[in-house]
Phi, psi and omega in degrees: 000132179243132174250137184240139179229116178271152175206167175105355179289172178169188179255122181225171176262158177306135181096345180281178179235154173217152174237117177268145176236150177224110181260132181258144181282334180242179180290134180235012185288350177262007185231139168292154182225160182214163171243136176230167177216156179219118177269157180305130178077004181239162177282157176293135184231154179291141176242304183200156178213157183220141180291167186296330178268351180089359184279342180234138179225161178214144183225147169294148181302326184292341183242354183301132181090345179246327182253149176224126176261142177209170180212153174234099185292338177290339179248003182052044185228139174241145185239156171225105176274122184243116180246161178048054183294146181239155177306329180291348177276355179298123183182172166270129182257132182239141169255159185207155180247135180297142181292315186262180178269016175310124192279353187251164178295150178229144177264353190269125179304321186291349177279350186257137187256324185242136184230146172278181182275347177095155175226135185279131172240123179236124181244117180268150181271000000 
């Protein structure tokens, strides 16, 4: 069983930056991990994912070039650096651990088994 705790969210202005962290209670170095977000009234959507070794990453088109996902397996932590934030980025952000040992990033929600409680990111215009 893996427990995930996200942190780093907050209220910022458009153009600002935030860095989200996701700390895992157990070892996650054998699992790819991802970040998803859910805005009010919308479905949860893929944001970014990283392979278990950190060598491969994938991003949603809406955040490509602005967000960077990374991980530190020695700390069982995955990060999401968010730059040039836009009001459209306002959402609750969740990190998740892939269910299987598939070594590459995945965009599919159903591939993820463990989820954090989420951290709120609000971007004002």
